[in-house]
C-alpha distance (Angstrom), angle and dihedral (degrees) to the residues before:
residue distance angle dihedral
M1 . . .
V2 3.77 . .
R3 3.80 115.3 .
M4 3.71 120.2 -145.8
T5 3.79 115.6 -142.1
A6 3.81 139.2 177.2
S7 3.79 113.0 -75.6
T8 3.80 117.8 -93.0
G9 3.80 95.7 -177.7
R10 3.79 90.3 -97.5
R11 3.77 118.4 86.3
V12 3.77 144.1 176.9
L13 3.76 122.7 -138.0
L14 3.87 106.4 -152.0
A15 3.72 116.9 -158.2
A16 3.82 122.0 -130.7
P17 2.89 123.7 -133.0
R18 3.80 101.1 31.2
G19 3.81 136.1 142.1
Y20 3.79 129.3 23.7
C21 3.76 117.2 32.1
A22 3.81 121.0 -155.9
G23 3.86 91.3 -98.6
V24 3.78 94.6 52.0
D25 3.86 91.7 44.2
R26 3.79 88.9 52.3
A27 3.80 93.6 48.7
V28 3.79 97.0 46.9
I29 3.84 92.1 46.8
A30 3.79 88.5 47.2
V31 3.85 90.7 59.9
E32 3.76 91.7 45.5
K33 3.81 92.4 48.6
A34 3.83 92.5 47.2
L35 3.81 90.6 51.6
E36 3.80 89.8 48.9
Q37 3.76 95.0 44.3
Y38 3.82 102.0 39.5
G39 3.80 102.7 17.7
A40 3.83 129.5 -129.0
P41 2.82 139.1 -9.9
I42 3.85 107.2 48.2
Y43 3.74 111.5 171.1
V44 3.81 117.7 -142.2
R45 3.84 121.6 -163.4
H46 3.82 105.0 -133.1
E47 3.79 122.3 -19.3
I48 3.87 108.2 -39.1
V49 3.84 86.1 -132.8
H50 3.79 130.0 -4.3
N51 3.82 99.8 -97.8
K52 3.78 125.3 110.1
Y53 3.87 95.0 -152.4
V54 3.85 92.8 50.3
V55 3.83 93.0 48.1
Q56 3.83 92.7 47.3
T57 3.80 92.0 47.6
L58 3.84 92.6 50.3
E59 3.81 91.3 47.2
K60 3.75 88.9 57.0
K61 3.80 88.7 53.9
G62 3.88 92.6 52.5
A63 3.81 106.9 -86.0
I64 3.80 116.2 138.1
F65 3.76 116.2 -155.0
V66 3.86 117.1 -149.9
E67 3.76 133.6 179.1
Q68 3.82 97.9 -148.1
T69 3.83 132.4 40.7
A70 3.81 88.1 -131.9
E71 3.77 89.1 68.1
V72 3.78 92.2 67.2
P73 3.81 115.1 92.3
E74 3.82 119.1 -117.3
G75 3.78 111.1 -90.0
A76 3.77 96.1 21.1
I77 3.79 129.2 120.9
V78 3.78 119.0 -106.9
M79 3.75 125.9 -169.3
F80 3.82 123.2 -155.8
S81 3.79 113.6 -135.9
A82 3.78 127.4 -115.5
H83 3.81 92.1 -96.5
G84 3.81 93.0 68.9
V85 3.78 132.3 -127.1
A86 3.73 137.0 -116.6
P87 3.87 120.7 -101.4
V88 3.79 89.8 -106.0
V89 3.85 89.3 66.3
H90 3.77 90.9 57.2
E91 3.80 88.3 50.2
E92 3.86 90.7 49.5
A93 3.86 89.0 51.8
A94 3.84 91.5 50.2
Q95 3.82 91.8 49.0
G96 3.78 90.5 49.2
K97 3.83 89.7 50.8
L98 3.77 91.4 -121.7
A99 3.80 126.5 159.3
T100 3.75 107.8 -129.6
I101 3.85 138.1 -153.3
D102 3.79 114.0 -165.4
A103 3.80 110.1 -149.3
T104 3.82 94.0 171.3
C105 3.79 109.9 148.5
P106 3.89 107.4 -106.1
L107 3.85 89.0 -127.8
V108 3.81 89.2 57.2
T109 3.79 89.6 47.2
K110 3.86 87.7 54.3
V111 3.81 90.2 58.5
H112 3.89 90.7 47.9
K113 3.73 90.0 53.8
E114 3.76 91.7 48.1
A115 3.82 89.5 52.5
V116 3.82 91.1 51.2
R117 3.77 93.9 48.6
F118 3.77 96.4 47.4
A119 3.83 90.5 46.0
Q120 3.81 90.1 52.7
E121 3.75 88.0 53.6
D122 3.79 88.3 50.8
F123 3.76 98.4 -115.9
D124 3.83 123.5 153.0
I125 3.87 104.6 -118.5
L126 3.79 119.3 -148.4
L127 3.79 105.1 -158.2
I128 3.82 111.1 -160.9
G129 3.81 108.4 -151.5
H130 3.81 147.9 98.3
E131 3.78 119.1 -66.0
G132 3.80 112.7 -114.3
H133 3.78 96.5 17.2
E134 3.82 110.7 136.4
E135 3.77 92.6 -124.4
V136 3.76 93.3 52.3
I137 3.80 91.0 48.4
G138 3.82 90.7 51.8
T139 3.79 94.4 47.1
S140 3.78 93.8 45.1
G141 3.78 90.0 52.6
E142 3.79 91.4 62.2
A143 3.86 91.4 69.1
P144 3.74 110.0 2.0
D145 3.84 94.1 166.8
H146 3.82 92.1 55.9
I147 3.80 102.4 38.3
T148 3.82 127.2 90.3
L149 3.88 117.2 -177.5
V150 3.77 116.6 -132.7
D151 3.76 109.9 -166.6
G152 3.85 99.5 -166.1
P153 3.79 135.3 -47.7
K154 3.78 92.2 -56.1
D155 3.78 91.2 69.7
V156 3.82 96.7 53.3
A157 3.79 97.5 87.8
D158 3.79 90.6 59.8
V159 3.86 97.0 49.0
E160 3.78 116.1 114.5
V161 3.79 128.2 -175.8
R162 3.80 134.9 -172.7
D163 3.75 95.7 -129.8
P164 3.85 122.3 15.2
S165 3.77 89.8 -157.6
K166 3.84 91.9 59.5
V167 3.79 106.2 50.0
V168 3.84 130.4 114.0
W169 3.77 134.3 -179.4
L170 3.77 127.5 -132.2
S171 3.86 128.9 173.5
Q172 3.70 147.4 -149.8
T173 3.84 107.6 -99.3
T174 3.83 97.3 -127.0
L175 3.74 102.8 55.7
S176 3.78 131.8 122.5
V177 3.87 105.1 -88.7
D178 3.82 94.3 -143.5
E179 3.85 94.8 47.6
T180 3.80 91.2 46.0
M181 3.78 91.8 53.6
E182 3.81 89.9 45.8
T183 3.82 86.9 56.7
V184 3.77 91.7 45.8
D185 3.77 91.8 51.3
A186 3.81 91.2 51.9
L187 3.77 90.6 48.1
K188 3.75 91.0 50.6
E189 3.76 90.8 50.7
K190 3.79 87.8 55.2
F191 3.79 96.4 37.8
P192 3.80 108.3 30.9
Q193 3.77 91.4 -176.3
L194 3.84 94.1 55.2
I195 3.79 111.8 142.7
S196 3.84 121.6 -141.3
P197 3.81 121.9 -139.7
P198 3.84 116.7 -94.8
S199 3.77 90.1 -102.7
D200 3.83 135.4 7.3
D201 3.82 111.4 -72.8
I202 3.80 95.3 -157.8
C203 3.80 102.3 94.0
Y204 3.76 122.7 -113.1
A205 3.83 93.7 -117.4
T206 3.83 92.3 54.2
Q207 3.85 90.3 50.1
N208 3.84 93.7 45.7
R209 3.82 93.6 49.0
Q210 3.77 91.4 48.5
L211 3.83 90.7 48.4
A212 3.80 92.1 53.9
V213 3.79 91.5 48.6
K214 3.85 90.0 51.4
Q215 3.75 89.6 53.4
M216 3.72 95.7 51.3
G217 3.79 98.7 33.1
A218 3.79 93.2 74.9
E219 3.89 89.9 58.1
A220 3.81 101.1 35.5
D221 3.83 123.2 89.2
L222 3.77 88.8 -162.3
V223 3.85 132.3 18.0
I224 3.83 119.9 -159.8
V225 3.77 112.7 -160.7
V226 3.85 113.9 -162.9
G227 3.85 109.1 -144.4
S228 3.72 146.4 98.5
R229 3.80 124.2 -83.5
N230 3.82 93.2 -118.7
S231 3.79 91.1 54.4
S232 3.78 108.8 105.8
N233 3.81 96.7 -162.7
S234 3.84 91.8 47.0
K235 3.78 91.8 53.6
R236 3.79 91.3 48.4
L237 3.79 89.0 56.8
V238 3.76 90.5 59.0
E239 3.76 89.1 51.4
V240 3.85 93.2 47.1
A241 3.78 91.6 49.0
K242 3.83 92.5 55.4
L243 3.76 92.3 46.3
A244 3.81 90.3 49.9
G245 3.79 91.0 58.7
A246 3.76 107.9 -88.9
R247 3.78 111.4 147.1
D248 3.80 91.3 -141.3
A249 3.74 136.2 8.0
Y250 3.81 129.3 -176.0
L251 3.78 138.5 -176.2
V252 3.85 117.1 -136.6
D253 3.81 132.1 172.2
F254 3.79 93.9 -156.3
A255 3.84 138.2 17.5
D256 3.80 92.3 -111.6
E257 3.80 88.2 66.1
I258 3.76 92.1 67.6
D259 3.78 112.2 107.7
E260 3.88 110.3 -138.1
A261 3.85 87.3 -145.3
W262 3.84 86.9 70.6
L263 3.85 88.1 65.3
E264 3.85 95.8 57.3
G265 3.75 109.1 118.6
V266 3.82 92.9 -0.2
T267 3.78 122.1 131.6
T268 3.84 100.6 167.0
V269 3.78 124.3 44.7
G270 3.79 121.9 -173.5
V271 3.80 115.9 -150.2
T272 3.81 128.0 -167.2
S273 3.77 138.7 144.0
G274 3.77 137.9 -138.7
A275 3.79 123.3 -104.8
S276 3.82 94.0 -96.3
V277 3.75 97.6 49.3
P278 3.90 121.6 109.0
E279 3.80 115.8 -133.6
V280 3.79 93.4 -118.4
L281 3.83 89.0 74.3
V282 3.84 90.8 53.2
E283 3.77 91.3 50.4
Q284 3.79 90.5 52.9
V285 3.82 89.5 54.1
L286 3.74 90.3 49.8
E287 3.78 92.0 51.5
F288 3.84 89.7 49.0
L289 3.84 90.0 53.7
S290 3.76 94.3 41.6
A291 3.85 90.2 55.2
R292 3.80 86.6 56.4
G293 3.81 97.7 51.1
F294 3.75 101.3 -85.1
E295 3.76 96.4 120.7
D296 3.79 103.2 134.7
V297 3.85 107.0 88.1
E298 3.82 120.7 -169.8
I299 3.79 122.6 -174.2
V300 3.76 117.8 -130.9
K301 3.81 104.5 -158.9
A302 3.81 118.6 -163.7
A303 3.76 102.2 164.7
D304 3.80 146.0 -14.3
E305 3.79 118.4 -110.7
S306 3.75 123.7 -159.4
I307 3.84 102.3 150.4
T308 3.82 117.7 128.5
F309 3.77 130.9 174.7
S310 3.79 126.6 -146.7
L311 3.88 117.3 -116.5
P312 3.79 119.5 -93.4
K313 3.88 110.6 -74.4
E314 3.81 90.9 -125.5
L315 3.77 91.4 71.6
R316 3.82 87.7 70.2
R317 3.78 90.9 62.1
D318 3.80 129.2 74.7
L319 3.77 97.5 -108.3
R320 3.77 96.1 176.4
E321 3.80 90.1 60.2
E322 3.86 89.0 44.9
A323 3.80 93.3 52.3
A324 3.78 91.5 48.1
A325 3.85 91.3 50.6
L326 3.78 89.2 50.9
V327 3.82 92.3 54.0
A328 3.79 91.4 44.7
E329 3.81 88.4 52.4
R330 3.84 91.1 52.4
T331 3.76 90.5 47.8
T332 3.88 91.9 52.3
E333 3.87 90.1 47.6
K334 3.81 88.0 55.6
């Protein structure tokens, strides 16, 4: 809990909302529930969410993170991360006789379904996102023959489509809202008949966290974003803070990564965290700052969040029995 104190001339602007979004909360709880229900190990393809602390904590509880489905032993349970996977990964799991739990964020699943639908209608799909990101790989795998990746406004000049009257844009859910719209505007200038998705692909949590940072960035000398370096939405918060007027903005996993030199001449520090960051890490940053005179904490509230997602349906089945049955089936086939 944040404690309000008398002003010392130094203050912290604390963003709200911050930290876990509904999709991350669902995915992390899914791993914990699977470990509790089925016992260790539970294999997870890629990091369940992009946060070093979360991954390390789950590893200690018995989760094993792998990069490829082939690394999972026959008959084991594998969970797909919140970022989603391509259909080929589901096929690999079936071929390997693995029981699966799909922890893909429902908002990512929405983008997958949009990609499938537009591909079935023979549209060219311009997917705005960062090359190599797990979410982009998963979405692209839904319709590889129809999807072209557009990694920001700089890519627009090189984009080609078969029919300018049948083209639609979709996006990775964790992008900068402003940069995405800049890319969309450039695409619309090139393809005037470009269709937008039925609803915004950038998730509510990403937008809300960016909005809070915009509000405090104009007042903060320094913004500290708690998040991992492979977290797209966390990195975007650093960019948004600088664009909003903050003199400096830095991304840290833990409080002990803060360089005290950053605080020289600073009277106002903004603090926020990415959508895959547990609150305990933010509390540690606040304690670090408080010990250095930044005791006055003000909340900068941009939105209320009450969205929750139900756990993956697979957790209601007995996956250990299902995995054993799959192995027995393969043995019989041999």
